[in-house]
C-alpha beads as a LAMMPS data file, in Angstrom:
LAMMPS data file: protein, C-alpha beads

165 atoms
164 bonds

1 atom types
1 bond types

-500.0 500.0 xlo xhi
-500.0 500.0 ylo yhi
-500.0 500.0 zlo zhi

Masses

1 110.0

Atoms # bond

1 1 1 -152.459 -332.647 -492.440
2 1 1 -150.414 -329.325 -492.235
3 1 1 -152.931 -327.440 -493.792
4 1 1 -155.405 -328.813 -491.026
5 1 1 -153.158 -327.745 -488.405
6 1 1 -153.202 -324.188 -489.583
7 1 1 -157.067 -324.090 -490.191
8 1 1 -157.057 -325.363 -486.240
9 1 1 -154.351 -322.695 -485.096
10 1 1 -156.554 -320.011 -486.787
11 1 1 -159.643 -321.202 -485.383
12 1 1 -158.156 -321.565 -481.835
13 1 1 -156.579 -318.004 -481.983
14 1 1 -159.792 -316.520 -483.124
15 1 1 -162.105 -318.474 -480.515
16 1 1 -159.820 -318.780 -477.428
17 1 1 -160.873 -315.927 -475.484
18 1 1 -164.803 -316.751 -476.108
19 1 1 -164.071 -320.590 -475.302
20 1 1 -162.377 -319.328 -472.055
21 1 1 -164.963 -317.439 -470.965
22 1 1 -167.731 -320.027 -471.936
23 1 1 -165.876 -322.730 -469.767
24 1 1 -165.338 -320.166 -466.762
25 1 1 -169.163 -319.233 -466.666
26 1 1 -169.557 -323.089 -466.152
27 1 1 -166.986 -324.080 -463.681
28 1 1 -165.289 -321.079 -462.460
29 1 1 -161.764 -319.084 -462.998
30 1 1 -159.881 -321.916 -461.427
31 1 1 -160.687 -324.734 -463.388
32 1 1 -161.392 -323.018 -466.708
33 1 1 -158.038 -322.544 -468.126
34 1 1 -157.079 -326.489 -467.162
35 1 1 -159.878 -327.241 -469.335
36 1 1 -159.410 -324.965 -472.289
37 1 1 -155.741 -326.759 -472.345
38 1 1 -157.670 -330.367 -472.333
39 1 1 -160.148 -328.835 -475.230
40 1 1 -156.912 -328.035 -477.201
41 1 1 -155.641 -331.159 -476.857
42 1 1 -158.402 -333.055 -478.041
43 1 1 -159.180 -330.269 -480.747
44 1 1 -155.333 -330.861 -482.220
45 1 1 -156.002 -335.198 -481.778
46 1 1 -159.335 -334.636 -483.830
47 1 1 -157.814 -332.146 -486.127
48 1 1 -159.167 -334.183 -489.138
49 1 1 -162.572 -333.619 -488.360
50 1 1 -162.147 -329.590 -488.133
51 1 1 -164.847 -328.281 -490.624
52 1 1 -163.583 -326.114 -493.146
53 1 1 -165.917 -323.306 -492.823
54 1 1 -164.641 -320.709 -490.180
55 1 1 -167.867 -320.306 -488.489
56 1 1 -168.473 -323.967 -488.363
57 1 1 -164.801 -324.313 -486.965
58 1 1 -165.850 -322.144 -484.213
59 1 1 -169.034 -324.149 -483.340
60 1 1 -166.769 -327.372 -483.713
61 1 1 -164.429 -325.896 -480.997
62 1 1 -167.300 -325.336 -478.806
63 1 1 -168.701 -328.873 -479.091
64 1 1 -165.026 -329.969 -477.924
65 1 1 -165.101 -327.745 -475.126
66 1 1 -168.616 -328.889 -474.052
67 1 1 -167.439 -332.679 -474.366
68 1 1 -164.233 -331.544 -472.253
69 1 1 -166.690 -329.882 -469.721
70 1 1 -168.993 -333.340 -469.620
71 1 1 -165.543 -335.306 -469.020
72 1 1 -164.996 -333.135 -466.225
73 1 1 -168.313 -333.077 -464.403
74 1 1 -168.103 -337.211 -464.597
75 1 1 -164.532 -336.867 -463.005
76 1 1 -165.740 -334.625 -460.452
77 1 1 -168.693 -336.947 -459.544
78 1 1 -166.391 -339.687 -458.918
79 1 1 -164.300 -337.787 -456.946
80 1 1 -166.825 -336.607 -454.381
81 1 1 -168.400 -340.258 -454.648
82 1 1 -165.099 -341.645 -453.509
83 1 1 -164.389 -338.636 -451.068
84 1 1 -167.795 -339.675 -449.559
85 1 1 -167.177 -343.446 -449.392
86 1 1 -163.574 -342.749 -447.849
87 1 1 -165.416 -340.458 -445.162
88 1 1 -167.826 -343.087 -444.421
89 1 1 -165.419 -345.977 -444.191
90 1 1 -163.334 -343.561 -441.783
91 1 1 -166.512 -342.681 -439.720
92 1 1 -167.391 -346.626 -439.446
93 1 1 -164.093 -347.304 -437.572
94 1 1 -163.471 -345.653 -434.392
95 1 1 -160.574 -343.755 -434.557
96 1 1 -158.246 -344.381 -431.644
97 1 1 -157.102 -341.320 -429.536
98 1 1 -154.119 -339.363 -430.800
99 1 1 -151.789 -340.146 -428.030
100 1 1 -152.950 -344.225 -428.226
101 1 1 -149.892 -346.356 -429.484
102 1 1 -147.482 -343.522 -429.251
103 1 1 -144.814 -345.308 -427.160
104 1 1 -145.124 -348.223 -429.869
105 1 1 -144.864 -345.579 -432.647
106 1 1 -141.881 -343.717 -431.084
107 1 1 -140.183 -347.084 -430.425
108 1 1 -140.563 -348.211 -433.907
109 1 1 -139.294 -344.822 -435.292
110 1 1 -135.856 -345.504 -433.297
111 1 1 -135.533 -348.934 -434.995
112 1 1 -133.111 -348.955 -437.972
113 1 1 -134.977 -347.789 -441.026
114 1 1 -135.261 -350.910 -442.904
115 1 1 -136.294 -352.747 -439.791
116 1 1 -139.059 -350.117 -438.792
117 1 1 -140.625 -350.361 -442.596
118 1 1 -140.637 -353.889 -442.354
119 1 1 -142.601 -353.698 -439.053
120 1 1 -144.628 -351.128 -440.599
121 1 1 -145.824 -353.293 -443.825
122 1 1 -146.466 -356.016 -441.250
123 1 1 -148.541 -354.300 -438.583
124 1 1 -150.042 -351.144 -440.296
125 1 1 -150.284 -352.186 -443.766
126 1 1 -151.340 -355.948 -442.909
127 1 1 -149.018 -357.841 -445.531
128 1 1 -147.493 -361.022 -444.607
129 1 1 -143.871 -361.463 -443.843
130 1 1 -143.385 -362.706 -447.183
131 1 1 -145.428 -360.331 -448.834
132 1 1 -143.314 -357.608 -447.251
133 1 1 -140.135 -359.267 -447.945
134 1 1 -141.337 -358.988 -451.881
135 1 1 -142.029 -355.086 -451.410
136 1 1 -138.591 -354.525 -450.056
137 1 1 -136.908 -356.838 -452.603
138 1 1 -135.334 -359.009 -450.153
139 1 1 -135.229 -362.836 -449.577
140 1 1 -138.082 -363.855 -447.177
141 1 1 -135.168 -365.519 -444.781
142 1 1 -133.768 -362.113 -444.588
143 1 1 -137.285 -360.441 -443.743
144 1 1 -137.558 -363.229 -441.106
145 1 1 -134.455 -362.531 -439.399
146 1 1 -134.803 -358.677 -439.657
147 1 1 -138.244 -359.230 -438.339
148 1 1 -136.905 -361.246 -435.163
149 1 1 -134.172 -358.854 -434.437
150 1 1 -136.842 -355.695 -434.693
151 1 1 -139.287 -357.740 -432.079
152 1 1 -136.450 -357.997 -429.935
153 1 1 -135.460 -354.690 -430.051
154 1 1 -138.850 -353.310 -429.770
155 1 1 -139.532 -355.840 -426.363
156 1 1 -136.430 -354.403 -424.963
157 1 1 -137.411 -350.603 -425.644
158 1 1 -141.070 -351.002 -424.628
159 1 1 -139.778 -353.102 -421.437
160 1 1 -137.737 -350.565 -420.328
161 1 1 -140.440 -347.735 -420.709
162 1 1 -143.502 -349.662 -419.667
163 1 1 -142.733 -352.867 -417.991
164 1 1 -145.224 -355.368 -418.493
165 1 1 -146.046 -356.584 -414.724

Bonds

1 1 1 2
2 1 2 3
3 1 3 4
4 1 4 5
5 1 5 6
6 1 6 7
7 1 7 8
8 1 8 9
9 1 9 10
10 1 10 11
11 1 11 12
12 1 12 13
13 1 13 14
14 1 14 15
15 1 15 16
16 1 16 17
17 1 17 18
18 1 18 19
19 1 19 20
20 1 20 21
21 1 21 22
22 1 22 23
23 1 23 24
24 1 24 25
25 1 25 26
26 1 26 27
27 1 27 28
28 1 28 29
29 1 29 30
30 1 30 31
31 1 31 32
32 1 32 33
33 1 33 34
34 1 34 35
35 1 35 36
36 1 36 37
37 1 37 38
38 1 38 39
39 1 39 40
40 1 40 41
41 1 41 42
42 1 42 43
43 1 43 44
44 1 44 45
45 1 45 46
46 1 46 47
47 1 47 48
48 1 48 49
49 1 49 50
50 1 50 51
51 1 51 52
52 1 52 53
53 1 53 54
54 1 54 55
55 1 55 56
56 1 56 57
57 1 57 58
58 1 58 59
59 1 59 60
60 1 60 61
61 1 61 62
62 1 62 63
63 1 63 64
64 1 64 65
65 1 65 66
66 1 66 67
67 1 67 68
68 1 68 69
69 1 69 70
70 1 70 71
71 1 71 72
72 1 72 73
73 1 73 74
74 1 74 75
75 1 75 76
76 1 76 77
77 1 77 78
78 1 78 79
79 1 79 80
80 1 80 81
81 1 81 82
82 1 82 83
83 1 83 84
84 1 84 85
85 1 85 86
86 1 86 87
87 1 87 88
88 1 88 89
89 1 89 90
90 1 90 91
91 1 91 92
92 1 92 93
93 1 93 94
94 1 94 95
95 1 95 96
96 1 96 97
97 1 97 98
98 1 98 99
99 1 99 100
100 1 100 101
101 1 101 102
102 1 102 103
103 1 103 104
104 1 104 105
105 1 105 106
106 1 106 107
107 1 107 108
108 1 108 109
109 1 109 110
110 1 110 111
111 1 111 112
112 1 112 113
113 1 113 114
114 1 114 115
115 1 115 116
116 1 116 117
117 1 117 118
118 1 118 119
119 1 119 120
120 1 120 121
121 1 121 122
122 1 122 123
123 1 123 124
124 1 124 125
125 1 125 126
126 1 126 127
127 1 127 128
128 1 128 129
129 1 129 130
130 1 130 131
131 1 131 132
132 1 132 133
133 1 133 134
134 1 134 135
135 1 135 136
136 1 136 137
137 1 137 138
138 1 138 139
139 1 139 140
140 1 140 141
141 1 141 142
142 1 142 143
143 1 143 144
144 1 144 145
145 1 145 146
146 1 146 147
147 1 147 148
148 1 148 149
149 1 149 150
150 1 150 151
151 1 151 152
152 1 152 153
153 1 153 154
154 1 154 155
155 1 155 156
156 1 156 157
157 1 157 158
158 1 158 159
159 1 159 160
160 1 160 161
161 1 161 162
162 1 162 163
163 1 163 164
164 1 164 165
């Protein structure tokens, strides 16, 4: 194993500049150093496959770098596809005006932190009161009591600011 490690170190030292240039030509100067690092990690993991001949070892490293590039390209495609789905989903739902609900958001912000988080979990994130209690690590009965107190405080705050007729 030590002999393989020494051979890999020599191969990497001899080829690092060429590998970096190879990667830069394909992904640009920003991503290439990271991909070179990933290539080295894979090479270290697969050191037992390293050919004995120096030139074959160099070609093997380029093959590892190519595999790293292919994985990077797959990841980029997945990220772009996810971003497209998120943009499409956001476009499908009409976004409220920036000031719509500002009074309610401000009223929630004035609640104690534990009450405000409970209200956000239930109303913004769509969790049931029991699920919110579990997320917060409190008993459901405590969550019910806090939720009732939060509703009472919100009603009082919102009635003063915007009377309900």
